[in-house]
N, C-alpha and C positions, 0 to 999 in steps of 0.2 A: 895333241893339245889343244885345249880349247883358247882361242883369242876374241878380241875383237877389233875392228878394221881401228886403222891410225887417224883417217878420217873424220871417224865418228868422236875417237874422245877427242880432238882439239875443234871438233865443232860443237859439242855439247856434253857435258857430262848432268850424271844424275845420279842418285842416292837411293837406300835403303831405307833411308832416316825419309824420307818425305814420302806421306801415306799415297800419293797420287801416282805413285808408278808400282804402285802393287797392285796385282791382279783381283781378280775376284778369287773365291774358293775351285769353281767351274771354269776352267779354263777351254774356252773355245778353240779349236785347232783345226788346222786343214794340211793330210798327206799329202804333196805332190807328186804326180805322175812321172819326174824325174829321178825318184829316191829309187834304190836298188829294192829287190822283194826282200831279203834278210835284215833291210834297213828297217821296214815300216813294222815287220814283225818284233824288230827289238827294241824300236821305239813302245808299242803296244805293252812291251812287258814291263819295260822301265816306268812306264805309266802306272803300271797293277805294283809297282814298289812305290812310289808316291802312295796311290790308294793304303798297304796296307802297314805305311811307317807315318805316314802325315794324315791331315784333314782335306789335304788337296787333289780336285780328282780333274778329269780332261774330256771334255766331248767333241764328236765333231762341228763343225761351225754351219751355223744356221740362219747367219745374217744380222749375228752379232757386229755392234759396233767395231770393238778390238779382238783381234785373233790374233794366233802364231801359224805362220803358215811355215812348213816344216820341207824343205826340197833338199835336192842334191847340188851344192854347190863348191868352192873348191875350199877345201878343208874342214874345219867343225870350228862354228863362231857363232855367235849368236849377240846382241844388244841385251843390256843392263838395265834387267826392269820392263814394266809395261809402259811403251813411249808415248802411249796414246795417239795412235797417229793410224790405226787403223789396221790394215794388213803389217804385221811385224817379223819378219825373215828370222829363220833360224836354220842354220845349213851342216846336213849331215851329209860330207863327203865320202871318198874312197877312205876306206879302212876306221870310220869312225863309228860304224855300227857296231858298239857293244855297250853293254847297261851302264857301266858308269861314265863313259864316254858322255851318253847323253842324257844320264842324270845331270852331268856337268854343265852343261849348255841349258839344259831347261832352268837349273839353278840362277844359272847368268841372268836369264828371261824373268825370274823369279824376283831378280832385286839384289845379289850375292856379287861379290868381285872375287876377284883371286883370295886366296889365303896368304897367300905372300905379298898381297897389295896392301895388309892392315900397316895401322900408323905404329904398332907397338914390332914389326916382324924384323927390325935389327936387333933386338935381343934373341931372336930366335935361329936368325939364319943371314947369311951375306951374301947379296947378289953379285955376282963377279963380271961386270958389266962390259970388259974388254973383250967377255967370251961371246957375248950373245950376237946375231945375226943383224948386218943393219936393217932397219927399217923394223924392227920388232923390239925394239926398248922400251914401248909403251906398254908391253903386257908386262912390265917388271915395276911398274910406276908405284909409287907410294901415295896411300891417300890419309889426309887428317881428319879428325874424329868430326869434322863439318861436314866431311862427302859421306863416310861411310861409318855403320857402327858395328861393334863386334859384338853387340847385345849380350854383353858382361860376360862372355863365353871364353874361356881360355887358347892361347895358340895352339891351333891341331897339325900337327906334323904329319897325320894319318886322314886329312878331308881328301874328300874328293874333290875337291877346288881347288887344290896345292898342286904349284909345277913338279914335276920329276928334276931330278938333279940334271936331267940331259937335256933341258927343254931351250930350243930355238940354238943350241949350241952352235959355233962355226966353227968348230973344230973338235978336238977330243976330251978338252978340260969343260969340268960341269962348271953351267952358268949360275948354279946355287949351293951354297954349300952349308951343311947345318950346323949350327955350333956345338949342340952334342951330335957327335959322330956317330952313335949308333943308330940314328933318324937318316942317314941318307939314302940307304936303300927302301926306305919306309916314304918317304914324301913321292907325290906322283900316282898315286894308287887308285887304277881305277874299278875295284871291284864295285864297290857299293859304298850307300852312303855313310861316311863312321857316325860314332855318337854325338859327337858337337854340330857334324853338320845339321842331324835330324834337332837336335836341339835348338838351333840356331833358327832355323826352319821354322819349326812348329812355337816359338814365339814369334818370330815375325808376324805370322800370319794366326794368332792365338788357337793353336790348334791346343784343346784341352785332350782330344782323343783322336786314333786312326777313325779311317773311312768302314777296312774291312779286318783289322787285326782284333783277334779277342781275348786272347790268352793264352799264355806259357808257363810252362811248370819245370823246375832244375830240381825237382823233391829236395830242396835245401831243409824247409820247415816240416816239422814232424806230422803237420795236418794235410800233407802233401796235396798241396792246392785245393783242396775239398771233395778230393775222391774219395770213395767209399770203394768196401769190402762186400760185395755181393752176398744177400744171405740165401741164392740159388746156388753156390756152390759147395763144396769140399775141403776147398785148403782156402790158402790164403797167401795175395803178395807181401813181401818184406820189404822194407827199407833199408837198401844198405849200403857202405860207402865199396867195401870188397868181397869178393868172393874166392874162398881159395882155388878153385876150379876157375876161375877167372870169369868176367873181368877183374882186374888189381884197383881199378881207377875207374869213375863215371868218364861220361863223354865229353859233359860241357866242360869242367876243368884240366881231364884228362892229368888228374894228381899235383897241376903246376900250385894249387893253393892248399896248405895246410887243414887240418882239421875240415874240409870242406868238398863236396863232391860227393853227391847220392843219387843211388837210382832203384829202382822196383826190381826184385828178384822173384821168381818163381823157381824153386826148386825142384826136377822132377826127377831125380834121379832117387830119391827114397819112396818117393808115393807111387799108388797101384795103378795096375794101369784102366784108364777113363776118368782118375781125375781132374778136376778141374778148376780152376781159381778165376775169378771175373774181377775185376778191376772197374770200378765205375765211375765217371767224371759229373760233378755235378750239373746241371741240367743249365745248356749256352744256349743263348739266343742271336741264331745270324744276323749278321747286317745286310746282307744279301741273298740271292735266291741258289747261291753256293756259297761252300765253305771251303779250304784246303787243312789238312791233318798233316804233318810231318813230326817223324821222330825221328830216334837212331835207336836200333837194338843190338843185343849182342848174343847171340847163339850160338850153345855149346851142347845142345840136347841130343836124343836121338832122333833121327830121322821120321820118327811116325810122329813124333812130339808136334804142334800146332798152334800158331798165334792167331785167333780170330780177332779181325779189327770188324766189331758191328755199331752200328747206330740206334740208337730209339728215336723215331721220331713221334711227336705231340700233334694232335689236331682237335679242332671243336669236339670233332664227334668221335675223339678214340681220347681221353684222359689219360688211358693207361701207357699207350704209345705204343708203336709197334716196330719192331725190331728188323734192321737191315745186315745181310751181312755185303760189309765192303772190299775187304780183302782178305786173304787167309794165305798165309805164310809155313812155308813146311818147315820142319825141322831139319839141320844138315850137321855134319859132322866135323866141319873147322868153324875156328874160333875167328870171330872177326865184328866187330862194330860195323853194319851195313844199313845202309839205306831202306823203307819198304818197297821200293817201285827200283826196275831194272828196265831199261828200254835198249832197244837194237835189237841187233843180231851179230852174232860169234864174228869177230875178222883177228887179223892178225900184224901186226907191225914187221917191217923188214927182219928183225932180228928173233921174230919167233913168238913174241909177246902177245898174247890172248888179250883183245878185248872189244866191248859193246860197241857196236856203228848202226847209226840208222841209214838211208838214202841217199841225205844230203849231203853236199861236201860242208854247205855253210859256209861261213865267212873266215878271211885269212887273218883274223887278229888272234893272238896267241898270248899268254901267260909264260913267263921264262920261268925259270928253278930258282932262279936267283929272285926274281920277283915273290914267289910266293912264299920261300922260306924267311924274307926280310920280312914278310907280314903275317908270320906267324900261323898262315895256315895250312902247314904241315905240322901234323900233331904225333908225334913219334913216328915221324917218318913214314906214315900212311896220309897216300893223297886220295879226296873222294871228288869224283867229278862225277855229277850227274849232267847227260846230255839228254834231252825232250825235244823230240819233232813235233811240230803240231804242219795243220794243213792251212794254208795261208793265200792260199789261192785268190782267193775272195779281194786279196789287196792289190792286183792286177792293176785293179782301176780303182780311183777315186768313187766309180757311180758302181751301185750296187747290182748284181747281173739276174737279169730274169728271163726264165728259160720258154721259150714258145711251147702252148698247152693244142695247138695245131696240129693234129694227126701227119704225120708224114713218113716218106720211106726212105728218105735219105737222113743224114746226121740232123741232131735240132741244133736250131741257133740260137747263141743269144743276143737278142736286138741292142742294139745302143740308142734309146729313147733320146739321149742329149745330141746324139751326132748333128742333126739337122736344127736343132734348137739351140744356137749359140746366142751365151750373153754378151750383151754390150758390156763397156769401161767394166771390165774385169768382174764380173758378176760372174756367178756360181751356177752351173747347170744342177739339179738333184730332181727326183724323183719322188713325188709324193700321190700316191696309189697309183703307181705307173704310169703317171703324167710328167710331163718336165716342166720344171718350176724355174725361173730366174730369183736367186738370192742375190741382193744387189749389195755394192759396198756404201761405204758411211763413212764419213768423216766425223773431227769435233764439230764445223758449222755448216757440210752439204752434206748430199745425199745423190744417190740414184735412184728411180723408180722406173714406173711401169712393166709391162710383161717381160719385157727382153731388156730392162735399166735404162732403156734409151732416153729417158726424162730427168734431168737433174734439176736438183732444187737445192736450196740452201738458206739460212738463217737469213740476209740480207736482202732477198728476192720475199721472203715470207711476210718481212717487216713492211718494206715499201708495196706489197698489195694490201698489209693493213691499213697502212696512214692513207696510201689514196681511195682505199673504199670509205674510211670516215671522212676524207674531204668530201667526195660525192656526196654521201649520206647527208653532211651540213649543208652542202649548196642546194642540195633538193629539197630540205627542209627550211633554209632562210626564204625561196622561191616561192615555197607553199604559202609560207608566213606571208609574205609580201603582198601576193595575189590575193588571199583570203583578206587582208586589211583593205585593199585597196575597194575590193567589193563590196565590205560590209560599210566604209566610208562611203562610197558611190547608191548604195542602197538608203543610206541614212538621209543622205542629202536631198534624194528624192522623195522622200517620205514629208520631210519638211517644209518641203517647196509646195506637197499638195496641202498640208496644214496650212502653208500662210495664204494660200487661195482661200480657201474656205472658211479663212478668220474674217476675209476683207468680203464675199459676198454677203456673211451673215450681221455685218455690224450696220443695219438701217438707223437703229436710234438706242440711247443710251438703257432704255428699261427695256425693250427687247434684244438689246444683247446680250446682257445681265442671263434671261433665262435662254435665250439659244445658246449664252457660252457655256451656260452648266449642262444645257442637255448634250450639246456637241462634245465638250471635254468627257462626257462619262460615255459615250459613242467613241469617241478617240481608245478611249481605255479598255472597249472591249473590243474593237476593232483592230488595237495597233496596240496591244499590252505587250510584245513582245521587243517592240521600238522602244516604248517608256521606260519599261523596267531597264535596261540596257544603258 
């Protein structure tokens, strides 16, 4: 179960209503070394689900002010919304490494409460408080419209944010009872986002399209999603709702909805050997360097029949496009809906049932048969489980691995360039061109800096420095002004004194004084023009 600490709730409450608690669409994160290997891999898979169905993306932290630090703590928990506190922790503890659980915790971080915390929850569920474990009651709190918004989306029993009926129970009786009994085994699913989960998330973050999803087609409309019959074949695909030899329903609705459910069918029973039918999609423009294609197929033909999946790739140099074979599926004598990929190697359960198994044991988490049936994940009592194994050894450490290029007769080494370059004050060492560089932490009004994040700066310190500098400049300019004024006054008095002495010496008689005055005055103008003009 995803939850938050009681102390956190009592200290401060935040809400998805306030914009300040929303993250940017590109969210920085750190996968701490304490995480289990499988948890790291599943977290990256959960990120792909966000990219597939929303406009929200995740990137490794590179020194941004606020980021999510994912670590292995006690249980599965997260704060609600962007706390604007720099490093924000999110715990993926033991048995939390399931995609649905990780989606749940990151939805908390993105700003969502539990579904059963809605203000209208009493119309849909009943909380049995006497059955809740002591100290966990806060996880069943209800919040009014001033604290949380439902974003005009109906109450969702299938939400990945809804607790199960057994959440935090202190005995054997359920802690949550649905007012509609049929949903008792539905609440608490941790398979994937529900449709309403995505509707709320995309409304909150104003997503008009997803980052990676391009198109889906159920063949319900006669235009078959813009697909065309190629002119390079000698047969055609047919849009049908059933075939006498099978299948009798499509895979999307499995016959549950009347007058709906179509699929594309190519009949090889009546054609001649070598007949082909090509169904070509419209031109698609991928949103990134790779794209995933997934579909179900039903093969009831001869073993010599083939289904080829081809891609025509266009470029500026090749306007006609080049065709590349992606997958070839051989015919089979057995009749079934199947996925286009099979992985692993044959293995047997203790009762002799055969299945395909990969080399890893994976996670200890499992889905009960009751859970699958309750969520209608079983269609016609057939279970489709796709197990994929990927190499995630690069996630052993948060730092990239580099192999030495110096020839050696012994085993190659993988040096840790950050081993001897510890960053102070919770800074993180990363490699830039194989050189260790510290990424320093920062808060609302403080930050660390320096080669090892050893220096601390803050807004208040900058203000003090700025004010001090301004005062110092003012005092300096004042002193310069005073000194300049004194010098000018002193110089002025000296010149006036010399002028006075000259006047007395030349004042011999009235007549001569007038003549000499005019002459001396002219001379004074020519010799001391700067003083007189001032």
